[in-house]
N, C-alpha and C positions, 0 to 999 in steps of 0.2 A: 429562570431555568436551570442556568451554569451554578454549581455550588463553587468550584474555582474559577476565577475570572481568568479570561485569556487575553493577553497583551499580542499586538504583531511587533515584529521587526523586519529589518529588510537587509539583505547582503548582496553587494555585486559579485555574482559567483559565473565567470567564465562568460561575460558578457551580457548575462541576463540577471535583471533585478529581483533576486528568491524573496518572496514573501514567507515569513516565519511564524507560525503560532507558537505562543510561549506560555508556558503556565508554571507556578512555582519560584520558590527561589533559587537562582543560581548557585548559590553556596550548598545547596542541597545535592545527592547524588543525580546524575544526568542519564535519562531514559531518552532515546531518538525514535520516534514513532514515524512510519515511513506509509504513506497511503498507495491505494492502488488506481488503477486506469479508471478515470473518469469521476475519482472523487477529488477531496481537499483535506489537509490537513486538521482543518478544524473539527470534522466529524469524529475526530478523537476525543472530544470533550465529554462524552457520556463516560467514557474508561477512565478518562484523568479523573472525573468526580468520584468514580467508585474506588479509586487507590486508596487504601487504609494510610500507608505511609507518606514520610514526606519527601517529595522528589522533584525535581526540575526535569519539566517534561518540554522539548522541542519537537515540531511536527512541520517541516516543511511544505508547502506545496510546490510540486514537481513542475518543470518549465512547462509553460503551456496550458497548465492546470490551477485553476482558483484563482489565486490572486498572483500568481508569478505570472505575468504578461510575456507571450513569447509568442511570435508569429514563425513559422518555419516550414521549410518543403518538406519535411520528414522530421520525425524523432526516433534517435537510437540507443540502443541500449548503452553503448560504452559512454553515451554523454551522461547519462544518469549516473554511472559510476564515477564518473571525474566529478559530476557536480556534488554526489555525497561527498566523495574525499576531500574537496574543497571546504565544505559545511564543516564535516567533521575537525577539520585543523582550526577552523575559527571557536568552536564551542569546547572541542578537547585536544589540544596540539600534541600533549603527550601521553595523557591516559587512555587505553583502550574504552571503547564504549559499549553500552547495551543497546542492542538493535530491536525495536518490534516491527516487523514488515508486515503488511495485510496484502496480499493478492501479489498485485505488479509491484510492489514496495517489497514484498516479502521474496519475489525472484531477484529482485536488484540488490537485495541485502545478502542473499545466499550467494550471487556471483562475487560480492565486495568481499563478503568474510573469507571465502575461497582464494582470493586474489592479494586479498591484503589482510591475511589471518591475526596479524600482531596489533591490528587497530580494532579489533573486534574482541570485546569482554564475556557477552552473553548474547544470544540471538533467540529471538522467540518469532516463529515462522507462523505466520497465521493464513493458511491457505495458499500459500505462495509455492506449490509444490510442483513447477514446472508445467510445459504444455505436451500435448501428445506428440510422440517422434514425428520427422518428416522423412522422406526419401530423397535421394539427389535427382532422380527423374521427375520431381514435382515443380523444378527449379525453373525449367522454361515457362510453364505455365503461371509461374507465380510471377517472373518478371512482366510478362505480359499483363496481367492483371495490375500489377503495380503501374506500368506505363500508361495504361489506357484510363485506370481512376485518377492517375496524376494530373491528367488534362482538365479535369474540373473538380476541385475538391469539395467532396460533400459536405452538407451541414446537418447540423443537430436536430434531431425531433423538436418541433415546438410546440410548447402548450401554452393554453390560452390564458391560463392562470396560476398561481402558486398553489392555489387548493388540487388545481388538474395535477401539477408536478407532484405536489404532497402524496395525493392518492395514486399516482404511478408508481413512487417510490415503496409505499405501503403495499402496494399490490405485487412487487417484486420480492417484499422482505416481510411476509406476515407479520412476522414478530415484531415488529415495529410499532409502536403507539402514534396516534396521530399526531400528538404534541412532539414527538422526535422527529417522524415524518415531515414536519413542516420545518424544525429545526435545521435537517437535511437539505431540504429544499433551498431554503436561504443561503445556506453554505455553497450550494452547488451554482445557483445563478441569480443574478440581479433583474428586479423586477423595471420594465421599461413600460413604455405607451402600446407597444405589440405583445405585452405579455413576458414571460420570464426568458431572459437567455442566458444558455448555460456560461459559466465561468470556464471555457476550453476552446482551444484553438481546434478546428474542424480537421485540422492536417492530422492529428490525432486517430481519424478514421480510417486513414489510409492503410491499406496492407503493406506489412514489413517487408520490402524486396528480397530480403535474406532471410533464407528458411531458417526456422528453428530447429538446433541440432541439441537434442536432449543428451545426448553424451558428451557434449562439451559442460554443459550445465551442470551434470554430475561428476565430471572431473574437477568442478571448482568445489562442489559441495564436500568433497573425500579429503578436499584440502582445509577444510574450516577446523581450527583446533580449540574454538570456544563450544560450551556445552550448547545443545539447543534444543528448546521446547517446541514441537510440533502442534500446532493447534487446528482443528478442524470442526466446522458446523456439522453436527450430525446429519442433517438434512440439506448439506451442500452438494451439488453437482460436482464441485471437484474433487470429490472424493474418487469418483468415477475414472479419472485419468491416473489416479496410482493405484487402481485396481477394485474399487468401491471400500466400503465401510470394513474395516478387519474385523475378523470374529473375536480375534483375542486384544483389541483396542489399542493396536500397536500399529502405525505407518513406518514402513520399511523404506526409508529413504537412505542413501549412500552417505550421510551425515556421520561423521566417526563416533561422536557422543551426542545421543539425542535421545529423547523421551518423546511420548504422546499424551494429548489432552484432548479429548472428542467432548464439545459444546454441545448438552443435549438442547433442544427446542430452538436450534440456531441453525439457516442456510449460509450462504456465503459472506455476508457481511455482518460478520460475528460482532465487530465493534459497535454496531448500534443496535443489532438483534438481542443481543445477551451480553451487554457491558460489565456487570456485574461479575458474570461468570468469566470473562476475558480478564477482568482484572484481577481476579482473585488468583486464576492461572499464572497471570505474569509475577505476581509477587510470591507465590508460592513456590516458583521457581526461581526468583532473584533474590528472595530472604531465604537462609542466610546468602549472602551473594556469592554465585557459583565462581 
């Protein structure tokens, strides 16, 4: 099914063995893809296959997701930023990089690009537009929830077969073909005697003890010096968090230099619902190289 073969590499990053999905010739220009919550780097395969140009693409599995095995009592955004910083130092120690982040990966990349602007050459933000703001008075209830739920870490939903998991994926992303849903299922889980087991640490299901403060995220976005492409699926629920689909097609987020691309016929999982359109949007933005 894959047009461009993937190969796996591993790097020790801050006491975690990071698994890296890698495509193309390392001599070609580098693009770093960053996946979202519950996903893996492998599901960018469809986008990589649709790229017209010659690129060296890497897509790490974040700690505790995919094949980057990690068992932790909690996962914190500063760790993701530090992990990304180390990975970029390995693959592009001096030159700034092109980042493509989806959902959680887009949020991480946005914080990183504002904190370390000299390390980012261009940024494609796919549905990583932050979360609804919180209020300080919500803190006691959030800490209580975190304490109570931490006593017994919840498990992920179990599926009886890969076919059932594939149907679940297709049900949540109607634009995905049966073949692509099966590919995603096999990237997300391994098949065992009791059915598929998701490649994810259940501790990811715990709530974050610290409230999300949107003003802090936006402060980072304002410090981004790289050009930014904001990509949204036309049918995505994420658009509601930024005020719904704009009438003029422009997402107004406080990145100093940004443009918008709305992908028709796609929900949140743009990279496997409409990978050809996403690949085209990425290359239109990167070529000529901004």
